[in-house]
C-alpha positions in Angstrom: 90.5 58.9 -52.9 87.1 58.4 -51.7 85.2 55.9 -53.6 82.4 58.3 -55.1 85.6 60.0 -56.7 87.2 56.8 -58.0 83.6 55.9 -59.4 83.4 59.7 -61.3 86.9 59.0 -62.2 85.6 55.6 -64.0 82.9 57.6 -65.8 85.1 60.4 -66.7 87.6 58.6 -68.5 87.8 56.8 -71.6 88.1 52.8 -71.6 92.1 51.9 -72.3 93.2 55.5 -71.0 95.6 55.7 -68.2 92.7 57.6 -65.8 90.8 54.7 -66.6 93.0 52.3 -65.7 94.0 54.1 -62.6 90.4 54.9 -61.3 89.4 51.1 -62.0 92.5 49.6 -60.0 92.1 52.0 -57.2 88.4 51.3 -56.8 89.0 47.6 -57.1 92.1 47.8 -54.4 89.7 49.3 -52.2 86.7 46.7 -53.0 89.5 43.8 -52.0 90.8 45.6 -49.4 91.0 44.1 -45.3 88.6 47.0 -44.4 85.1 45.3 -44.2 83.7 48.8 -44.1 85.5 50.4 -47.1 85.6 46.7 -49.0 81.4 46.9 -48.9 81.4 50.6 -49.9 83.7 50.1 -52.8 82.1 46.8 -53.7 78.5 48.5 -53.9 79.5 51.2 -56.0 81.6 48.9 -58.2 78.4 46.9 -59.0 75.4 48.9 -58.5 76.9 52.0 -60.1 78.9 50.9 -62.7 78.7 47.6 -63.8 74.6 47.2 -63.5 74.3 50.6 -64.8 76.3 49.7 -68.1 74.3 46.0 -68.3 71.3 47.8 -68.2 71.3 50.0 -70.9 71.9 46.7 -73.5 74.1 48.6 -75.6 77.3 47.4 -77.4 79.6 50.3 -76.3 78.6 50.1 -72.5 79.4 46.0 -73.0 82.7 47.0 -74.4 83.1 49.3 -71.3 82.1 46.7 -68.7 84.6 44.6 -70.1 87.5 46.9 -70.2 86.5 47.6 -66.7 86.1 44.4 -65.5 89.5 43.0 -67.0 91.4 45.8 -65.1 89.5 44.8 -61.7 90.2 41.0 -62.1 94.3 42.0 -61.9 94.1 44.9 -59.3 96.0 44.2 -56.1 94.6 41.7 -53.7 92.6 40.1 -56.8 92.3 36.1 -55.7 91.7 35.3 -59.0 95.0 37.0 -61.2 97.5 34.3 -60.5 95.1 31.3 -61.4 94.4 33.2 -64.6 98.1 33.8 -65.1 98.7 29.8 -65.0 95.7 29.2 -67.6 97.7 31.8 -70.3 96.0 35.1 -69.3 98.7 37.1 -67.4 97.4 40.3 -68.8 93.9 42.1 -68.9 94.6 42.8 -72.6 94.9 38.8 -72.9 92.0 38.1 -71.3 90.0 41.4 -73.1 90.9 39.6 -76.2 89.5 35.9 -75.6 86.6 38.0 -74.0 85.8 39.5 -77.7 86.6 36.5 -79.3 84.0 34.7 -77.6 81.4 37.1 -77.8 82.1 37.4 -81.5 82.0 33.9 -82.4 79.6 32.3 -84.4 79.9 28.7 -84.4 77.3 26.6 -86.8 75.7 23.1 -87.0 79.0 21.8 -88.0 79.5 21.1 -84.5 78.7 17.1 -85.0 75.4 17.8 -82.6 74.9 13.9 -82.4 78.2 13.3 -80.7 78.2 15.7 -78.1 77.5 14.1 -74.8 76.8 16.8 -72.5 75.9 20.2 -72.5 75.8 22.5 -69.2 74.4 26.0 -69.2 75.7 28.3 -66.4 72.9 30.0 -64.2 72.5 34.0 -64.4 71.9 33.7 -60.8 68.5 35.7 -60.4 65.5 33.9 -60.8 63.8 35.9 -63.1 66.5 35.5 -65.7 66.8 32.1 -64.9 63.3 31.5 -65.9 63.8 34.2 -68.9 66.9 33.3 -70.2 68.5 30.0 -68.7 65.3 28.1 -68.9 64.9 28.4 -72.8 68.7 27.6 -73.5 68.3 24.6 -71.6 65.4 23.1 -73.2 66.6 24.5 -76.7 70.1 22.5 -75.8 67.9 19.4 -75.2 66.4 19.7 -78.6 69.6 20.4 -80.8 71.5 17.4 -78.8 69.3 14.8 -78.2 71.7 12.8 -77.1 73.3 14.5 -74.7 73.1 14.7 -71.0 71.8 18.3 -70.0 72.8 19.8 -67.0 71.8 23.3 -65.2 74.8 24.5 -63.0 73.5 26.9 -60.6 71.6 27.5 -57.3 69.3 25.3 -56.0 66.4 27.4 -55.8 66.7 28.0 -59.4 66.9 24.6 -60.1 63.7 23.6 -58.6 61.9 26.3 -60.5 63.2 26.3 -64.1 64.2 22.1 -64.5 61.2 20.5 -62.5 59.1 18.2 -64.9 61.8 17.8 -67.5 65.0 15.2 -67.9 67.9 17.9 -67.1 70.5 17.3 -64.5 71.5 19.8 -61.9 75.0 20.8 -60.4 74.4 22.8 -57.5 76.9 25.7 -56.8 75.8 29.2 -55.1 76.5 33.1 -56.0 76.1 35.9 -53.4 74.9 38.9 -55.1 75.3 41.0 -51.7 78.9 39.3 -51.5 82.0 41.2 -51.0 83.7 41.5 -54.4 86.8 38.8 -53.3 83.6 36.4 -52.5 82.0 37.0 -55.7 85.3 36.3 -57.7 86.3 33.2 -55.5 83.0 31.6 -56.8 84.8 31.3 -60.2 87.4 28.9 -58.2 84.1 26.9 -56.9 82.6 26.8 -60.5 85.9 25.7 -62.2 86.0 22.7 -59.8 82.4 21.6 -60.4 82.3 22.0 -63.9 85.7 19.8 -63.9 83.7 17.1 -62.1 80.6 17.6 -64.3 82.7 16.9 -67.5 85.2 14.1 -65.9 86.2 11.3 -68.3 85.0 13.4 -71.2 87.4 15.0 -74.1 86.4 18.8 -75.0 84.8 17.8 -78.2 82.4 15.8 -76.1 81.0 18.3 -74.0 79.8 22.1 -74.1 79.4 24.5 -71.4 76.7 27.5 -72.3 77.1 30.8 -70.7 74.3 33.0 -71.2 75.8 36.1 -69.2 76.6 34.6 -66.1 77.7 36.3 -63.0 79.7 33.1 -61.9 81.6 34.1 -65.2 81.4 37.7 -64.4 79.7 37.9 -67.7 81.9 35.8 -70.0 85.3 37.2 -69.0 86.5 34.3 -66.5 87.3 31.2 -68.5 85.9 27.9 -67.7 86.9 25.0 -70.2 88.9 25.2 -73.2 87.6 27.7 -75.4 86.7 25.3 -78.0 84.0 23.6 -75.6 82.4 27.3 -74.6 79.5 29.0 -76.1 78.8 32.7 -74.5 75.6 34.4 -75.5 76.6 37.6 -75.0 73.1 39.0 -74.1 73.7 42.6 -73.5 74.1 43.9 -77.1 72.3 41.1 -78.6 69.1 42.4 -81.1 70.9 45.8 -81.8 68.2 48.3 -80.9 65.2 46.1 -81.6 62.5 45.4 -79.5 62.8 41.6 -79.0 62.9 39.7 -75.3 66.0 38.5 -73.6 63.8 35.2 -74.1 63.6 35.4 -78.1 67.0 36.8 -78.3 68.5 33.1 -76.7 66.2 31.2 -78.8 67.4 33.3 -81.9 71.1 32.5 -81.2 70.4 28.9 -80.4 69.3 28.8 -84.0 72.0 30.4 -85.5 74.7 28.7 -83.4 73.4 25.2 -82.9 71.4 25.4 -86.5 68.3 24.0 -84.7 64.7 25.4 -85.0 63.9 26.2 -81.3 61.9 29.2 -81.6 58.9 27.5 -79.2 61.5 25.9 -76.8 60.5 28.4 -74.4 56.8 27.4 -74.2 57.0 24.3 -72.1 55.2 24.6 -69.1 58.2 24.3 -66.1 55.9 21.6 -64.4 52.3 20.9 -64.0 50.1 22.5 -61.3 48.8 20.0 -58.5 45.3 18.8 -58.1 44.7 21.8 -55.9 45.1 24.3 -58.3 42.5 22.2 -60.7 40.0 22.3 -58.0 39.9 25.9 -57.2 39.4 26.3 -61.1 36.5 23.7 -60.9 34.6 25.7 -58.2 32.0 28.2 -60.1 32.6 30.7 -62.9 34.6 33.1 -60.9 37.9 33.9 -62.6 41.4 33.5 -60.9 43.6 36.2 -60.7 47.4 35.4 -59.3 49.0 38.7 -58.5 52.5 39.6 -57.3 53.9 42.9 -55.5 57.2 41.2 -55.3 60.3 43.8 -57.0 63.2 41.4 -55.8 64.7 44.0 -53.3 64.3 46.9 -56.3 62.2 49.6 -54.8 62.2 51.5 -57.9 60.4 48.5 -59.8 57.2 49.6 -57.0 54.5 51.8 -58.0 53.1 52.0 -54.6 50.1 51.9 -52.4 47.7 53.9 -54.2 47.7 51.1 -57.1 48.2 47.8 -55.2 45.4 48.7 -53.1 43.5 49.7 -56.5 44.1 47.0 -57.9 43.3 44.4 -55.8 39.8 46.3 -55.7 39.2 46.5 -59.3 39.6 42.4 -59.3 37.2 42.2 -56.5 34.7 44.1 -58.1 35.4 42.4 -61.5 34.5 39.3 -59.8 38.0 37.9 -59.5 39.3 35.4 -57.0 42.4 36.7 -55.8 45.7 34.7 -55.1 48.1 37.1 -53.6 51.8 35.8 -53.1 53.9 37.2 -49.9 57.1 37.7 -52.0 60.2 37.4 -50.7 61.7 39.0 -47.4 60.1 41.0 -44.5 59.6 44.0 -46.8 57.6 42.4 -49.4 55.8 40.7 -46.5 55.0 44.2 -45.2 53.6 45.1 -48.5 51.3 42.8 -48.4 50.3 42.8 -45.1 49.3 46.6 -45.5 47.2 45.6 -48.8 45.4 43.2 -46.8 44.7 45.9 -43.9 43.2 48.2 -46.8 41.2 45.3 -48.6 37.8 45.8 -48.7 36.7 41.9 -49.6 37.1 39.1 -47.3 40.8 37.2 -47.4 42.3 34.2 -46.1 45.5 32.1 -46.4 46.5 29.4 -49.2 47.5 26.0 -48.7 49.5 23.9 -50.6 46.8 21.4 -50.4 44.0 23.4 -50.7 40.7 21.6 -50.8 38.8 24.4 -52.6 37.8 28.2 -52.5 36.4 29.2 -49.2 33.0 30.6 -49.3 32.6 34.2 -49.6 36.5 34.7 -49.8 37.5 37.0 -52.3 41.4 36.9 -51.8 43.7 34.5 -50.3 47.4 34.8 -49.5 50.4 32.3 -50.6 53.3 32.0 -48.4 56.0 30.1 -50.1 58.6 29.2 -52.8 58.5 31.2 -56.1 57.9 27.6 -57.4 55.3 26.5 -55.8 53.3 30.2 -56.5 54.3 29.6 -60.0 52.0 26.7 -60.1 49.0 29.3 -59.1 50.3 31.6 -61.7 49.6 28.3 -64.1 45.7 27.7 -62.7 44.8 31.6 -63.2 43.5 33.2 -65.6 45.4 36.4 -65.7 48.6 37.3 -63.7 49.0 40.7 -62.9 52.2 42.3 -61.3 55.7 44.1 -61.5 58.6 43.0 -63.5 59.8 40.0 -61.5 60.2 36.3 -62.0 56.7 35.4 -61.0 55.6 37.4 -64.4 58.1 35.4 -66.4 56.6 32.3 -64.7 53.0 33.1 -66.0 54.1 33.8 -69.2 56.1 30.9 -69.4 52.7 28.9 -68.2 50.9 30.1 -70.9 49.0 32.4 -68.6 47.6 36.0 -69.8 50.1 38.4 -68.3 49.6 42.2 -67.3 52.9 43.7 -66.0 53.4 47.0 -64.5 57.0 48.2 -65.1 58.4 50.8 -63.6 62.0 51.7 -62.8 63.1 50.9 -66.4 66.5 53.1 -67.0 65.8 52.8 -70.6 63.0 51.6 -73.0 65.6 48.9 -74.2 65.5 47.4 -71.0 62.0 47.3 -70.7 62.1 45.4 -74.1 64.6 43.0 -72.9 62.9 41.8 -69.7 59.5 41.9 -71.3 58.0 38.3 -70.3 57.5 36.1 -73.1 55.1 33.0 -73.6 52.4 31.9 -76.0 49.6 33.8 -74.4 49.3 37.8 -74.6 51.8 39.8 -72.5 50.5 43.1 -71.6 53.5 45.6 -70.5 52.3 49.1 -68.9 55.0 51.4 -68.7 55.4 53.4 -65.5 57.4 56.7 -64.5 56.9 59.4 -62.2 54.1 61.4 -64.4 52.2 58.6 -64.7 48.5 59.1 -63.6 47.9 56.3 -61.4 44.3 55.9 -62.1 44.8 56.4 -65.6 47.0 53.2 -65.0 44.5 51.1 -63.0 41.8 52.2 -66.0 44.2 50.7 -68.4 44.7 47.2 -66.2 40.9 47.2 -65.8 40.2 47.7 -69.7 43.1 44.7 -70.3 41.4 42.5 -67.9 38.0 43.0 -69.0 38.9 42.5 -72.8 41.4 39.8 -72.8 40.4 37.9 -70.3 37.2 38.2 -68.9 35.7 38.0 -72.5 37.8 35.4 -73.4 38.2 32.5 -70.7 40.9 30.1 -70.7 40.6 26.3 -70.9 40.5 24.3 -67.4 43.5 22.1 -67.3 42.4 19.0 -68.1 40.8 20.4 -71.7 
């Protein structure tokens, strides 16, 4: 049966039915097969057309469907984790599914004996934006809830440099390839188990906690890594019901309920102090600074398009802003920036990490480098403008006013959940195919004038 037919079959049948199970197992078997082309096509369909669609809805019914689906996938023919799960006491999908629902519903309280916990490790959400928006607040809240414990982040090195710099938080490195075949994504669990075992070596189960914020490393909480008594699962996809809270706010609310600690402002601590070069830019003249990114993390529907991007840079220039424009990640995002520069009416140059000052008569400087380093420029800026991205979450964490144009949202709840959270104003402007681009630019201009130009931010040394 073709991959497309199997995807349709999964969608058409109810979880628990024979048709649902058969289509799921067949799709997973194709994704795990030795034919690289078929495995790649089936893996892509499995995640992009089913898993991501369910997750992006942020609805309890879709969470339950996902759990039923992935628990079958994990035991499909060719699965590299089924035998290991059996040795852990989970010989059937139903047993693993029962554990998942127990962990998702668990509401442990302050009776943990928080003073006696020696280590708290938080798993990465893998994507940069999610680690800034969700994982980082959880790490900071854990440091507050367990003041005597060692706090550790388990995830990619690149993400660690973005979210734990400047904090007394350790790092245990582990990688996860979001574009890999299904077999390699599942094998990452074995590496995670080894990393966790090394991290808690010598500790008893009641001495440590592993916090799982819907990590891809555990396939959103399905794969166990430690005894259940040492595991706390923040199931973010159904949290908050139909409300409009962001994921960061919901994560901190979960900390308060589960750990019995007031962590409402834990996410407001800037990730790191901006370098002196940022301060020098601010000290030169009275022109405000705007940090801009057109990065979309490889998700093209998040872009509004050339007309908006060219219009945005022009309105910022006319308003007297100096602009720092990030080149983003990958060839496609660099190509977009090159096109914007070719159409830009002002004078542009390149920004360096040891920038001595703002070049005379220059309106725009481009930044080529890490997102963590660009985060320093968002901290220095008077405003950040861009799409739904990790850079927007970084800017909000730095207490920089944010104007975010949110395109490609599959639902209103998705937009609410991924709204950046921070102490400064955050303005989210929805965009759909029917939105007038000129009207959108006028709205951005109005917000910039009312919330930024009329209320300049304090300098970094104030």
